[in-house]
N, C-alpha and C positions, 0 to 999 in steps of 0.2 A: 333313088329308086328303091322302093320297098322290096324286101325279099319275101314274096308271098309264100314261098315254101315253108317258112317258119310257122305258118298258120295251118300246117298239115292238111293242105288241100281244101281249106275253107273256101277259096275262090271258086272251086268247082260247085259248091253249094249254090252259088249265084248263077253261074253261066252254064252249068252242066246238068246232068240228071235226066230223068224221064219227063215226059210231058205233064203239064198241069192236069190235075184230076186223076192221076194214076191210081189204080185200084189198090186199096190197102189189103195186105194179107191178114188173115186172122191172127190176132195177137195172142201170144203165149206168155212168156216172161216179157218184161220190158226190153230185155236183150235176150234173144233166142239164137243159140249157136247149134247147128245140127250138122254132124258129119264133116267138119271142116278139117282139111289137110292142106299143108303147104310144102311144096318141094321147090327149092330155088334152082336156078339154072345150073349151078355147079353140082347138083345132085343131092345137096344137103336137105334132109327132111326135117323141117322145123316143127311141124305139127302133124299129128297122126289121129285122124278121125275124132276130133274133139266135139263132144256134146256138152252143152252148158246152158242152163236157164238162170237168168238174173231176175230176181223179183223186184217189182216196182217198190220204190221207197226204202230199199235196204242199203246197208253198207256191206259190200262184198269185197273181201281181201283175197287176191290171187298171189299165192306164195310159190316160190320155186327158185332153185339155184340159177346162177348165171348160165345163159344158153338154154334154159328150159323151154322157151317159147312164149314167155309172157308178153314181151313187146311185139312180137309178130302177131299174136292173137289180137292185141289191142289195135294194131295197124290194120288188120283185116276188118274189124268191126267199124273202124273209123274211115274206111275206104282208102287208106294210104297204100295198103298191100293187097294184091289180088290173090285170093285163095285158089289153090289148085283144084279143090272140089269142096262141095258142101254149100250150105246156105246160112246167112245171118240176117236176122230181122232186128231192127232197132225201132222200138215203139210201134211195131207192126209193119214197118216199111222194109222192104228188101234193100240191103245196102248196095247192091249192084244194079238191079232193075229200076229202083226208085231212089237213086243216090241222093238227089237234092233234098227230098223230104226226110230221108234217114239222117243225113249229116246235120241238118238243121236242128235235130233233136239232141245232138251230142256236143258236149264240150270236152276238150282234151287239154290236159296239162302235161306237156312232154317232160322228159328228164332234162334235156338240154336247156340252158338259159339263153335262148335265142330271141333277142329283141333288137329293135332299131335303136342304136345308141343315142342318136341326137334328137329323138322324139320325146315329148313329155309323156308322163304317165297318162294324163287325160286323153291325149291324142292317140296313144297306142291302143288304149282300151276302146275308145270310140270307133277307131278305124276297124278293129276286129268285128264290132257289131255290124258295121256297114258291109263287110264282106259277105254276110249272110242275108243281105237284102232287107235288114231291119231298118225301119225309119229311126231317125235320131230320137233319143229319149234321155236328155240330160239328167232328169230326176232319177231314172233307174241307174245310170252310170254312177251318179253321186252315191246312191244307196250301196252299190257294190263296193265302191272304193272305201266308204266308211266302214262297211262290215269287215274289210280286210285291213283296217288301220292304215289306209293309203291316202286318205283325204288330204292330210297336211302335205303330202308329197305330190299332189296332182299336177303341179306346174314344174316339178323337177324333171330334168332330162334323165333318160334311162341310164346313161353312162355314169351318173352320179350316185346311183343306188347301190346298196350292199347286196350281196348274193341273196340274203333272206328276203329283202324287199323285192328284188327282181322275181323271186319265186312267187311272191304274193301277186305281182302284176300278171304273171302267167295265169294264175287262177282267175284273176279279174277278167282277163281276155277270154278265158274259156267260158266264163259266166255271162259275157257281154250280150249274147244273143238269146239269153233266157232258156237254156237247154233243159230237158227233162233228165238227161243222163250225163254224168260227169265222170270222165276217166282221169285218174291221177296216177301217172307213171313215176314211181319213186318220188312222191311229192316233197319229202323232207330230206332228200339227199343233200348233204353238205350244209345243213343248217344246224344251229345250236339247239340244245335241249329245250330252252325256254320257248324259242320260236316253234319248235316241233309241237310242243304242247298247245301253243296258241292255235296251230293249224288243226290239231285234233278237235279243239273246241269248235273251230269254224266248220269242219266237216260234219260234226254232229248237228250244228245249226242248219246246214244245208239240207240234211235229211229231214229235219223238222218242217222244212218248207215244201217237201215232196220230191226233192231231187234224189234220184238213185245214184249212189256213189260206188264206183268200182276202182279199187286201188291195187297197185302192185307195190311191194315194199321188201326191202332187205331187213328192215327192223321188225323182228318178230313181235316185240312188245307193242308196236304200232297196231298190228292186226289184233293182238290180244286185248288191247285197250279199246278199239273202236268197232271192230267188225261184228256184224250180226251172223254172217256165214263166212266160211273159209273154204277156198279151193286150193288144192296143191297140184301143181303141174311139174312134171319131170320128163325130160327127153321127149317133149312134144305131146305127152299124154296127160290127161287129167286122171290123177290116181285117187283122188278123194274130194268130195264136196260134202260139207256137213255144217250144221249149226255149230257155232263156236262152243257153246256150253255143252252141247251133246258130244262134240268131238273130244273135249277135254275129259268129260265124264267117261266116255267109252274107252279112250286110248290112254288116258293119263294114269300113271301109276302113283301110288302113294308110298311114302317111306315112313317107317317108324324109326326115330333116331334116339338111341339111348346113350346117355352120358354115364360112363362107367366110373365106379369108385376107384378101380385100379386099371391101368392100361393093359391091353392084351397085345402080345407079339403076333399071335395067330388065332384064328377061330378054332375053338375046341372041336375035335373030330365028332363028338356026339351031337354037334349042332350042324353037321354037314348037310342035312336035309332041307335047310332053310336058305333062302336067298340073302345071305349076309355078307357084309363087307365092313372093313375097318377104315376109320378116317381120323384125322387130327392126332396122328401119332399113336393110334391104338386106343385113344380115350373115348372115341365115339364108335358105337356099333350100329350099323344101318341095316334095317330089314326092309326089303322092297316087296310089296304085295299088290294084288289086284283088289282095288276097293269095291269092285262090282261083283266079286266072287261070293258064293254063298257062305264060304268060310274064309276069313282072312288069315287064320293061323296064328293070330296074335296071342290068344289065350294059351295055346300049347307052347308057343315060343317062350312066353314068360315062365311057364312051368319048367321047361327044359333048361332055361337059363339058371333058374334057382337050383335045379338038380346038378348042374355043372359047376356050381359055385361062382357064377358070374353075377356080381351085384352092380346095381346102377343107382345113381342119385336122382336122375331126372329123365323125362322122355318127352318127345314132341313128335308131331306128324308133319309131313311136308308133301304138297301136291306137285306132280310133274308140271313143268311150264310148257307153254305151247311150243317154245323153241325146241325142247327135248323131243316132243311128239313129232315135230316137223323133221328133225334130223333123223329120227328113227324110221319115218315113212320113206324118206328119200334113200336111206341106206338099204331098206328092204327092196326097193325098186332098182337098185344099181346092178 
C-alpha cells in the first residue's frame, strides 16, 4: 500500500478542492502571500503577518535559521498546513478555496527522502503524475528522467539508489505533472559537492523553461550562486526581500587588505579613527569601509599610514559574502 502522505497531499488535488470552473482571483505574483500568520495548537507562533510576492520565472531563495518558519510557509502555500490568517494565491488560484487548481500548479521537493522502497524509478514518477489526474505521457516522463540523469536507472528499485539519486527522483516526482511553480526545500541537503553543482545547473535549466523556482537552503553559496532574489525570514517574519545583486551592493562591505612590511603588535593610536583590524599575526592590516559611501576614506588612510610610519608591500580589496550579510541581518533582528 503506497503512503500517499509522502506526496504532500497530492491526492487531494485529484479528489478534493473546489468545483470545476472556480473563478480565478486576479493574478499578482505567480505566488502571492498576503498577511499570513500561523499559530500552532501549543501556542507557538511560526509565522507573523508574512507578505511576499514571487515573480513568474524567477529563482527565489528563502534564507533563515532553523525554526525561522521556512518550512511552515512552504507547507501553507502547498496546502499541507492551514494558515491561521491571511491569503495565498498560486498562479492566481486561492490555495484554500480553489485547492485543486492551485496544487496542480505546484511541484514540491521535500527535505525528507520519502519514497516507496520496492517501486522502480519509472513507476514512482509515473504514479506521482497520476495523482494529479494527468493522463499517462511516457515521452514526458522519459524527458524528465533524462534531464535528471535518471534514465539509466529507470528500472532500478528505489531501495537500490544512493541518497543523491533518491533526491533526483524526488525532483522528478515534483516535475511529473508539469507544474509552473517548483518548491525545493533544502534540495541539496546531504549530497556531495559535485551533485550539488549538477542540481544548480538543473535548476537554472528549469527556469529557462519558464518554471518559477523557490528554494530554501542552509547553503548560503547556493543562494549566492543561483538566486535572482533573496528573502530572509527570522522568527516568523520576513525581514528583507531584495534582488541578490542589489542586496550585496547595498549591504555588502568592502575591505582593503594591506600586507605590511613589518608586523604590528597593535594598531597605532593615530589610526584609531579608522575601522582597522590586524590579521595573520599582525602582517595584514584590514580596513573595512562602505563601498557606497561618497567617500571611502582610503586616500586619507594611506596618507595617515605613511605619516605613522606603517609601510606595506601589497594591497587588495575583498567584498563581503552573502553569508556575512545574512548573519549580520539575523543578528540585528535577534
